[in-house]
C-alpha positions as CSV (number, residue, x, y, z in Angstrom):
1,M,0.2,0.1,-0.3
2,S,1.4,3.5,-0.7
3,L,1.6,6.2,1.3
4,S,-1.2,8.6,-0.3
5,E,-3.4,5.4,0.0
6,E,-2.6,5.3,3.3
7,L,-3.4,8.6,4.2
8,G,-6.6,8.6,2.5
9,R,-7.8,5.8,4.3
10,L,-6.7,7.4,7.2
11,G,-8.4,11.1,6.2
12,A,-11.5,8.6,5.4
13,L,-11.6,7.6,8.6
14,H,-11.1,10.9,10.4
15,E,-14.1,12.3,8.1
16,R,-16.1,9.6,9.5
17,G,-15.5,10.1,12.8
18,V,-13.8,7.2,13.4
19,L,-10.4,9.0,14.6
20,S,-10.4,11.8,16.6
21,D,-8.3,14.6,16.0
22,E,-5.7,13.9,18.4
23,E,-6.1,10.4,16.6
24,F,-5.4,11.4,13.3
25,A,-2.3,13.1,13.9
26,R,-0.5,10.5,15.5
27,A,-1.5,8.3,13.3
28,K,-0.4,10.5,10.2
29,A,2.8,11.1,11.9
30,R,3.2,7.5,12.1
31,V,2.7,6.9,8.5
32,V,4.6,9.5,7.5
33,G,7.6,9.1,9.8
34,G,7.6,5.5,10.4
35,A,8.4,5.6,14.0
36,P,6.3,5.6,17.1
37,D,6.3,7.8,20.1
38,V,8.5,6.3,22.4
39,T,8.5,9.0,24.7
40,A,4.9,8.6,26.5
41,P,5.1,8.3,30.0
42,A,2.7,4.7,30.1
43,L,5.2,3.4,27.4
44,L,8.2,4.3,29.6
45,A,6.8,3.1,32.8
46,I,6.4,0.0,30.7
47,N,9.5,-0.5,29.8
48,A,10.7,0.6,33.0
49,L,9.1,-2.5,34.7
50,R,11.6,-4.8,36.3
51,R,11.0,-7.2,39.0
52,S,12.7,-5.9,42.1
53,R,15.7,-8.0,44.1
54,D,15.4,-6.1,47.1
55,D,11.5,-6.0,47.9
56,R,10.3,-9.2,47.1
57,W,8.3,-12.1,49.1
58,L,8.0,-14.6,46.1
59,G,9.4,-12.8,42.6
60,G,9.6,-9.5,43.6
61,V,6.5,-8.6,41.0
62,C,4.6,-6.1,43.4
63,G,8.1,-4.4,44.7
64,G,9.0,-3.7,40.6
65,I,5.5,-2.3,40.2
66,A,5.6,-0.3,43.5
67,R,8.9,1.4,42.1
68,V,7.3,2.3,38.9
69,T,3.9,3.2,39.8
70,G,4.6,4.6,43.3
71,V,2.4,2.9,45.5
72,A,3.7,1.0,48.3
73,S,4.2,-2.5,47.5
74,W,1.8,-3.9,50.2
75,I,-0.9,-2.5,48.5
76,W,0.2,-4.4,45.5
77,R,0.5,-7.5,47.3
78,L,-2.5,-7.2,49.0
79,L,-4.7,-6.5,45.2
80,F,-2.9,-9.7,44.1
81,A,-4.6,-11.8,47.1
82,L,-7.6,-10.3,46.8
83,L,-7.6,-11.0,43.1
84,A,-6.9,-14.7,44.2
85,L,-9.8,-14.9,46.0
86,C,-11.4,-14.2,42.4
87,A,-11.1,-17.7,40.9
88,G,-7.5,-17.6,40.8
89,T,-7.2,-14.7,38.7
90,G,-4.5,-12.9,41.0
91,V,-2.5,-15.9,41.4
92,L,-2.4,-16.1,36.9
93,V,-1.5,-12.7,36.6
94,Y,1.4,-12.7,39.3
95,L,2.7,-15.5,37.8
96,L,2.4,-14.2,34.3
97,M,4.4,-11.0,35.3
98,W,6.6,-13.2,37.2
99,I,7.9,-15.1,34.2
100,L,7.3,-12.1,31.5
101,I,8.6,-9.5,33.4
102,P,12.3,-9.4,33.6
103,A,14.4,-9.5,36.6
104,D,16.6,-6.0,38.0
105,P,20.3,-6.5,37.0
106,L,22.5,-7.7,39.4
107,I,24.6,-5.4,40.8
108,P,28.4,-6.2,41.3
109,G,29.0,-6.9,45.0
110,H,25.2,-6.6,45.7
111,T,23.7,-10.1,48.0
112,Q,20.9,-10.8,47.3
113,G,18.0,-10.2,50.4
114,N,21.1,-8.2,52.4
115,P,21.5,-5.0,50.6
116,Q,23.9,-3.5,53.1
117,A,26.2,-6.5,52.4
118,G,29.0,-5.5,49.8
């Protein structure tokens, strides 16, 4: 599909009201520029998400989410525990996040579980 065809389709969607002005501008910029906007705060937060090596009970998921969101890790632990009562949803989500979210990188001289050592 050529650039003019893509812009024509975007224009048609915008005219029909499917795309708002802001969505149309972002889509047009992507088509013309080719690169998505990776400086959006939500994307930066998701890319910064890592499992904590210091603030952890099991896999460090809640500690990592707490660092990114600024909400205390005990609140995230409580939320996952409450979700676990909903047909195991919290357990499933936690396990998926444990598998899919990378851990913090190891710091030389830093022993896991004892940040004062080394």
